[in-house]
C-alpha positions as CSV (number, residue, x, y, z in Angstrom):
1,M,116.2,46.5,82.8
2,I,118.4,49.6,82.7
3,K,119.9,50.1,79.3
4,N,122.5,52.2,77.7
5,I,123.7,54.0,80.8
6,S,125.9,57.0,79.8
7,I,129.4,57.8,80.9
8,F,127.9,60.4,83.3
9,Y,125.9,57.8,85.1
10,I,128.8,55.4,85.2
11,T,130.9,58.1,86.9
12,I,128.1,58.8,89.4
13,F,127.7,55.1,90.3
14,S,131.5,54.8,90.7
15,I,131.7,57.7,93.1
16,F,128.7,56.4,95.1
17,F,129.9,52.8,95.6
18,I,133.5,53.9,96.3
19,F,132.9,56.9,98.6
20,V,129.3,57.0,99.7
21,S,128.0,53.5,100.1
22,P,130.3,52.8,103.1
23,C,128.1,55.3,105.0
24,F,125.3,52.7,104.9
25,S,125.5,49.8,107.4
26,N,124.0,47.1,105.1
27,T,122.3,46.4,101.8
28,Q,118.9,46.9,103.4
29,D,119.8,50.6,104.0
30,I,120.6,51.0,100.3
31,K,117.4,49.3,99.3
32,I,115.4,51.7,101.5
33,L,117.2,54.6,99.9
34,F,116.3,53.4,96.4
35,Y,112.6,52.8,97.1
36,Q,111.8,55.3,99.8
37,N,108.6,57.3,99.4
38,H,107.8,55.5,96.1
39,N,104.1,55.2,97.1
40,K,104.0,57.7,99.9
41,T,101.3,60.4,99.9
42,F,102.1,63.9,100.9
43,D,100.0,66.7,102.4
44,I,100.8,68.8,99.2
45,E,99.4,67.4,96.0
46,W,101.0,68.2,92.6
47,E,99.6,68.2,89.1
48,Q,101.5,68.1,85.9
49,V,100.8,70.8,83.4
50,V,103.5,70.2,80.8
51,D,105.1,66.9,79.7
52,Q,107.6,65.7,77.1
53,G,109.4,69.0,76.8
54,F,106.3,71.0,75.6
55,G,105.9,68.3,72.9
56,N,109.6,68.4,72.0
57,V,111.7,65.9,73.9
58,N,114.9,67.8,73.0
59,N,113.8,70.4,75.5
60,L,115.7,68.6,78.3
61,H,115.8,71.3,80.9
62,A,113.2,73.8,82.2
63,W,116.0,76.0,83.3
64,A,114.3,79.3,84.0
65,M,110.8,80.5,85.0
66,K,109.3,83.9,85.5
67,E,106.0,85.7,85.8
68,Y,105.8,88.8,83.5
69,K,102.8,90.9,82.5
70,G,100.1,88.3,83.4
71,F,101.9,85.3,81.9
72,I,104.2,82.6,83.3
73,Y,107.3,82.2,81.1
74,V,109.6,79.1,80.9
75,G,112.9,78.9,79.2
76,T,114.4,75.6,78.1
77,R,117.7,74.0,77.2
78,N,117.7,72.4,73.8
79,V,121.0,71.6,72.1
80,V,119.3,70.2,69.0
81,D,116.9,73.0,67.9
82,G,118.1,75.9,70.1
83,C,116.6,77.1,73.3
84,Q,112.8,77.8,73.4
85,I,110.6,80.0,75.5
86,Y,107.0,79.2,76.3
87,R,104.4,81.1,78.1
88,S,100.8,80.6,79.4
89,E,98.2,83.0,80.6
90,T,96.7,80.4,83.0
91,G,99.4,77.8,83.5
92,D,96.9,75.1,82.7
93,K,97.6,72.1,80.4
94,N,97.5,72.7,76.7
95,T,97.7,76.5,77.1
96,W,101.5,76.9,76.6
97,V,102.7,78.7,73.4
98,K,106.3,79.1,72.1
99,V,107.1,82.8,71.8
100,N,110.6,83.0,70.5
101,L,112.5,81.8,67.4
102,D,114.4,78.6,68.2
103,G,117.7,79.7,69.8
104,F,116.6,83.3,69.2
105,S,118.7,83.6,66.0
106,N,119.2,81.4,62.9
107,D,122.8,82.7,62.7
108,S,124.0,82.3,66.3
109,K,121.6,80.0,68.2
110,S,121.7,79.7,71.9
111,E,121.3,76.2,73.4
112,G,119.9,77.1,76.8
113,V,118.0,79.8,78.8
114,R,119.8,80.0,82.1
115,H,117.9,82.6,84.0
116,M,115.2,85.3,83.7
117,V,114.5,88.6,85.6
118,V,112.1,91.5,85.2
119,Y,114.2,94.7,85.1
120,A,113.0,98.2,84.1
121,G,109.7,96.8,83.0
122,L,111.2,94.3,80.6
123,L,111.9,90.6,80.7
124,W,115.6,89.9,80.5
125,V,116.9,86.4,79.5
126,I,120.5,85.1,79.7
127,T,121.7,82.1,77.6
128,I,124.5,79.7,77.0
129,S,126.1,78.9,73.7
130,W,129.4,77.0,73.4
131,E,129.4,77.6,69.6
132,F,128.6,81.3,69.4
133,G,129.0,82.8,72.9
134,A,126.8,83.8,75.8
135,Q,123.9,86.1,74.9
136,V,121.4,88.4,76.6
137,W,117.9,88.8,75.2
138,V,115.1,91.1,76.2
139,T,111.4,91.5,75.4
140,D,108.6,93.9,76.2
141,G,106.0,91.1,75.9
142,V,104.4,92.6,72.8
143,D,103.5,90.5,69.8
144,S,105.9,90.8,66.8
145,D,105.0,90.8,63.1
146,T,105.7,87.1,63.1
147,I,102.6,85.2,64.1
148,G,102.9,83.7,67.6
149,L,106.3,85.3,68.5
150,L,107.1,88.3,70.7
151,N,109.4,91.2,70.1
152,W,112.9,90.3,71.2
153,K,116.0,92.4,71.1
154,K,119.6,91.1,71.6
155,A,120.9,93.1,74.6
156,N,124.6,92.2,74.2
157,T,127.1,91.2,71.5
158,N,128.1,87.5,71.4
159,G,130.1,86.7,74.5
160,F,130.0,90.3,75.6
161,G,132.3,91.1,72.6
162,Q,134.5,88.0,72.9
163,G,132.4,85.6,70.9
164,N,132.6,82.0,71.9
165,A,135.5,82.6,74.3
166,I,132.7,83.6,76.7
167,I,130.4,80.6,76.4
168,E,128.0,80.7,79.4
169,T,125.9,82.9,81.6
170,R,124.3,81.7,84.8
171,G,123.7,84.3,87.5
172,L,121.4,87.3,87.0
173,V,120.4,89.9,89.6
174,I,119.5,93.5,90.1
175,F,121.8,95.3,92.5
176,Y,121.6,99.1,93.3
177,D,119.2,99.5,90.2
178,K,121.7,97.9,87.9
179,L,121.5,94.6,86.1
180,Y,124.4,92.2,86.8
181,V,125.2,89.0,84.8
182,G,127.7,86.3,85.8
183,S,129.5,84.3,83.1
184,G,132.4,82.1,82.3
185,S,135.0,81.5,79.6
186,K,136.4,78.5,77.9
187,D,139.8,79.1,79.5
188,N,138.3,79.2,83.1
189,H,137.8,82.9,83.7
190,P,134.8,83.6,85.9
191,L,133.5,87.0,84.9
192,L,130.9,89.5,86.2
193,Y,129.3,92.1,83.9
194,R,127.0,95.1,84.5
195,Y,124.6,96.7,82.0
196,D,125.1,100.4,81.9
197,G,123.1,101.3,78.8
198,P,119.5,102.7,78.4
199,T,116.7,100.4,79.5
200,E,113.9,101.6,77.1
201,F,113.1,98.6,74.8
202,N,113.8,100.5,71.6
203,N,117.1,101.9,72.9
204,I,118.8,98.8,74.3
205,D,122.5,99.1,73.6
206,P,124.2,95.7,73.2
207,T,127.7,97.3,73.6
208,N,127.2,99.1,76.9
209,W,128.3,96.5,79.3
210,T,131.1,97.0,82.0
211,L,133.3,94.2,83.1
212,V,133.1,94.5,86.9
213,K,135.4,91.7,87.9
214,D,137.6,89.0,86.2
215,W,138.5,86.4,88.9
216,Y,141.6,85.3,86.8
217,E,143.2,88.5,88.0
218,D,142.5,87.9,91.7
219,Q,145.2,86.5,94.1
220,N,142.7,83.9,95.3
221,Y,142.1,82.6,91.8
222,S,142.3,78.8,91.1
223,S,142.7,77.4,87.6
224,N,139.8,75.0,88.3
225,L,137.3,77.8,88.9
226,F,135.1,77.9,85.8
227,L,132.3,80.5,86.0
228,V,130.1,82.7,88.1
229,G,127.2,80.7,89.4
230,D,124.3,82.3,91.2
231,L,124.0,86.0,92.3
232,C,122.0,87.4,95.2
233,N,121.3,90.8,96.6
234,F,121.4,90.6,100.4
235,T,121.2,93.1,103.3
236,C,123.3,91.8,106.2
237,S,122.6,92.3,109.9
238,D,124.8,95.4,109.9
239,G,122.2,97.0,107.5
240,K,124.7,97.1,104.6
241,N,123.6,95.8,101.2
242,Y,126.0,93.4,99.3
243,L,126.0,91.5,96.0
244,Y,126.8,87.9,96.8
245,V,128.5,85.9,94.0
246,S,129.2,82.2,93.9
247,I,132.2,80.9,91.8
248,V,131.9,77.3,90.6
249,T,134.4,74.7,89.6
250,G,134.8,73.3,86.1
251,V,132.8,70.0,86.3
252,T,130.8,70.8,83.1
253,P,133.7,71.1,80.7
254,L,135.4,68.1,82.2
255,F,132.3,66.0,81.7
256,R,132.2,67.1,78.1
257,D,135.9,66.0,77.7
258,L,135.1,62.7,79.4
259,I,132.2,62.0,77.1
260,N,134.1,62.9,74.0
261,N,137.4,61.2,75.1
262,F,136.8,58.5,77.6
263,S,140.3,57.9,79.0
264,I,142.0,57.2,82.4
265,I,143.5,60.7,82.4
266,N,140.1,62.4,81.9
267,I,138.5,60.1,84.5
268,L,141.2,61.1,87.0
269,K,140.8,64.8,86.2
270,T,137.1,64.6,86.7
271,L,137.4,62.8,90.0
272,K,140.0,65.3,91.2
273,I,137.6,68.2,90.5
274,I,134.6,66.3,92.0
275,L,136.4,65.2,95.2
276,F,139.0,67.9,96.0
277,E,138.4,71.2,94.2
278,K,136.2,73.9,96.0
279,G,134.1,76.8,94.8
280,Q,134.0,80.2,96.5
281,I,131.5,82.9,97.7
282,W,132.4,86.6,97.3
283,R,130.5,89.7,98.3
284,Y,130.7,93.2,96.8
285,D,129.6,96.6,98.2
286,L,130.2,98.6,94.9
287,I,133.8,99.3,96.2
288,N,135.4,96.3,97.9
289,W,135.4,92.6,97.2
290,E,135.6,90.0,100.1
291,L,135.9,86.2,100.1
292,V,133.4,84.9,102.7
293,S,133.0,81.2,102.2
294,N,135.9,79.3,103.7
295,K,133.9,77.5,106.4
296,I,131.4,76.1,103.9
297,F,134.1,74.6,101.6
298,K,136.0,72.9,104.4
299,N,133.0,70.5,104.5
300,T,133.6,68.7,101.1
301,N,131.2,71.0,99.3
302,Q,132.3,71.5,95.7
303,M,130.3,74.6,94.9
304,V,127.4,76.9,95.9
305,S,124.7,76.4,93.3
306,T,121.9,78.7,94.6
307,F,121.2,81.6,96.9
308,V,117.9,82.8,98.5
309,S,117.2,85.3,101.3
310,L,114.3,85.1,103.8
311,N,113.6,87.0,106.9
312,K,117.1,88.7,107.2
313,S,118.9,85.4,106.6
314,L,120.8,84.3,103.5
315,Y,120.6,80.6,102.6
316,V,122.9,78.8,100.2
317,G,122.5,75.4,98.6
318,T,125.6,73.4,97.6
319,A,126.7,70.7,95.3
320,N,128.4,67.8,97.1
321,W,128.9,64.3,95.9
322,F,128.2,63.0,99.4
323,G,124.9,64.9,99.3
324,G,124.1,68.6,98.9
325,E,123.9,70.8,101.9
326,I,122.2,74.1,103.0
327,W,123.9,76.7,105.0
328,K,122.7,80.1,106.3
329,T,124.1,83.4,107.6
330,E,122.7,86.6,109.1
331,D,125.8,88.7,109.2
332,G,126.9,87.5,105.7
333,I,130.3,86.1,107.0
334,N,129.6,83.5,109.6
335,W,127.8,80.4,108.3
336,K,125.8,77.7,110.0
337,Q,125.0,74.3,108.4
338,I,121.4,73.3,108.6
339,I,121.1,70.5,106.1
340,K,123.7,67.8,105.3
341,R,124.0,64.7,103.1
342,G,121.2,65.7,100.7
343,F,118.5,65.6,103.4
344,Y,120.1,62.2,104.4
345,S,119.7,61.0,100.8
346,P,123.2,61.2,99.3
347,F,121.9,60.8,95.7
348,N,120.6,64.4,96.2
349,F,124.0,65.5,94.9
350,W,123.0,69.1,94.4
351,I,120.6,71.5,96.2
352,W,120.0,72.9,92.8
353,K,117.5,75.6,93.5
354,L,116.3,77.5,96.6
355,F,113.1,79.6,96.5
356,V,110.7,81.3,98.8
357,Y,107.0,80.4,98.8
358,D,104.5,81.2,101.5
359,N,107.3,82.6,103.6
360,K,109.0,79.2,103.6
361,I,112.2,77.9,102.0
362,I,111.7,75.6,99.0
363,A,114.6,73.4,98.0
364,G,114.8,71.5,94.7
365,T,117.4,68.8,94.3
366,L,119.4,67.2,91.5
367,N,119.1,63.4,91.9
368,P,120.1,61.6,88.7
369,V,119.5,58.1,90.2
370,L,116.1,58.3,92.0
371,G,114.7,61.5,90.5
372,C,114.5,65.0,91.9
373,E,113.0,65.9,95.2
374,I,111.3,69.0,96.6
375,W,111.6,69.9,100.3
376,M,110.0,72.8,102.2
377,S,110.7,74.4,105.6
378,K,108.0,74.0,108.2
379,N,108.6,77.5,109.5
380,D,109.9,80.9,108.3
381,F,113.2,80.6,110.1
382,P,114.6,77.1,109.6
383,I,117.8,76.3,111.5
384,R,118.0,72.4,111.4
385,Q,117.2,69.3,109.4
386,R,113.9,68.6,111.2
387,D,112.6,72.1,110.2
388,F,112.1,70.7,106.7
389,K,109.7,68.2,105.2
390,K,109.6,66.5,101.8
391,I,106.7,67.6,99.7
392,S,107.1,65.6,96.5
393,K,107.7,62.1,95.3
394,H,110.9,61.2,93.6
395,G,111.0,62.6,90.0
396,M,107.6,64.2,90.9
397,D,105.6,61.1,89.9
398,G,107.5,58.5,92.1
399,S,109.3,56.8,89.3
400,N,113.1,56.2,89.2
401,M,115.5,54.3,87.0
402,F,115.3,51.2,89.2
403,T,111.5,51.0,89.1
404,T,110.9,51.9,85.4
405,G,114.2,51.3,83.7
406,E,114.1,54.9,82.3
407,L,115.9,58.1,83.3
408,P,113.7,60.1,85.7
409,Q,113.1,63.8,85.9
410,D,116.3,64.2,87.8
411,G,116.4,67.9,88.7
412,A,114.0,70.5,90.2
413,R,115.6,73.4,88.5
414,S,113.2,76.4,88.4
415,F,110.4,77.7,90.6
416,E,107.9,80.6,90.2
417,I,104.7,81.8,91.9
418,F,101.9,82.4,89.4
419,N,98.3,83.1,90.3
420,E,99.3,82.3,94.0
421,T,100.4,78.8,93.1
422,L,103.9,77.3,93.1
423,Y,105.2,76.0,89.8
424,V,108.3,73.9,89.3
425,G,110.3,73.2,86.2
426,T,112.2,69.9,86.0
427,T,115.0,68.5,83.9
428,N,115.7,65.2,82.1
429,W,119.5,65.3,82.1
430,V,120.3,62.8,79.3
431,D,123.6,62.5,77.5
432,L,122.9,63.2,73.8
433,N,126.1,61.4,72.8
434,S,124.6,58.1,73.9
435,N,121.6,56.3,72.6
436,L,119.4,57.2,75.6
437,N,115.9,58.4,74.8
438,G,115.1,61.4,76.8
439,T,111.5,62.2,77.8
440,G,111.9,66.0,77.9
441,C,111.4,68.5,80.8
442,E,108.2,68.8,82.7
443,I,106.2,71.5,84.5
444,W,104.3,70.8,87.7
445,R,102.3,72.9,90.1
446,I,100.7,72.6,93.5
447,K,97.2,71.4,92.7
448,K,94.6,74.1,93.1
């Protein structure tokens, strides 16, 4: 029996049965949707190498993953203890060691590691903190004086000098040999920063960041735009290199308001954002900015959550309450839809992460009802739905809330290649304000 369903899940079910379920001809279709692939075997076999949030079920999300200096690193979201970073030299079970102080700082803890990148020979990490402000941390991978921990330096001031007015970072990319970080503010200012300081570990300058763009000052700004989402460096078919930037809507703060104050007004505000407000995609060539996403957002897509480039094409994954979609472009302006309605599973609300493995597109979904799914293209130039195949069970192990009565691993959020093997980090998106018992994030890899 499903117990203690949170407000988030009540909202999800309401949206499904009002707007999505009419797409199915009968109850048998819905039953098939709930139980599809529960016992199916796949030509790719997965093995679990981390369970229960690395032994701490408060590690709900394995949000970020990166190989660095012969180790695989994973960053978590943990709103109780503060974010944690684990690493392993082999990726095997029981080899993962925590290498940072919880939340990085006792005085201004970060709650989640959003993204990681290797830049100038160092591992850079961006975080979220609603209480203290977004932070950037960097390590050289060398052991510190504290047993088991690495050397870490704070690479910005809290909220890039604005404290908890700037609460979140999400996008992180290298563009023309500079590090760019996307962020967002409590008053709905999507912001883009560039690091212009020295890159030697001992000389990192936390104050040397340049505000590249504040979308609040743009004529195309909407008050419902919340923060910069993903960033991507892409060379278009004209040979020109651009920084692509997704701007996302404010679902996260509205869900927080809804959880803290469950009212008709907040329900209507949330439904308005979910059903009618759209995100944006911009591109930047170091001089000019251009809005390039109108076609994508005419198709009920709420936001672009992820970018990836492969073989001279740029692919984007969207969040869509009728099922996430994938679009592609070669010239950077004209878009073609190749996946719709969550791979024909509308509970795949988000294409949460796109990645390249073995010269194929890997897509990880957010599916809070049945559990996350992983799909892979059959070729290196996918252009349609049938060019993809599903390579995982729901929630990685085939369980979902209807078969077990427990919340599944609902998101495939981070990917990395380590020792020639694909790793995936999952999420257990549980509402901490309810009495639900989370199981913590997990790490899986293709079985060797």
